[in-house]
N, C-alpha and C positions, 0 to 999 in steps of 0.2 A: 483511828487507824494509825499504825506506826509508820514512820518514814521508811521508804523503800531502800534508802542508802545507808543511813546510820542507825535505824531502829528507834529513834527518839519519838516520843509522843507529844513533843512540844511543837505542834503545827498550828497554823492559822490560815484561814481562808480570806483571800483578797479578791476584789473585783479587778478584772483586767480588760484591756483592749489591745489588739495587735492586728497587723496586716500580715498575712501569709502570702509570700510571693513564690511563683514558680521560677526556678533558676534558669540561667542560660540567656544568651543573647536573643534567642527566638522569642523570649517573653519580655523583652525590654519595654514594650508598649503596654503590657498587661498590668493594670493597676493593682492586682492582687485581690485577696478576699479578706474583708474585715471580719474578725471574730471577737467575741466578748465573753471569754471563759471566766469561770471562777478559778483562781489560782490557789492551790493548796501548797503552802510554803512551809518547809521545815525551818524553824527559827534557830536550830542548832547548826546544821550543815549548809543550808541555803538551797537545797534541791527544790524544784517546783514541778508540780504535775497538774495537768488540766485535761478536760475533755472538750471536744468541739461538738456543738449541738447538731442534731440531724439536718437542720436547714443549712447551717454553715458547712457541714460535711458535704452535702449535695452540691453546694457552690464550688467547693474544692474539687470534687470529682468532675464536675462540668468543666472547670477551668483546665484540669489535667487532660480531659478528653479532647478539648478544643486544641490543646498543644499537640496531641498525637495526630489529630486530623490535619492540622496545619503542616506538620513535619512530613506526613505521608503525601500531601498534595505538592509539597515543594520539591 
């Protein structure tokens, strides 16, 4: 697949790990959601793309829903 930004075919896949945090002070105590995507990186321009697994996506949705419920209750 060609790079979405520069069109290069000089891409490589790397293993990644990251924590996705919900923003704002209301989430200061939320530890975030760990995700372990494969990072497809363009070796010419540096853009990176990745997908979150269904399990990790469900955790993100749950965290976001908890925030909405907490804000509505407050």
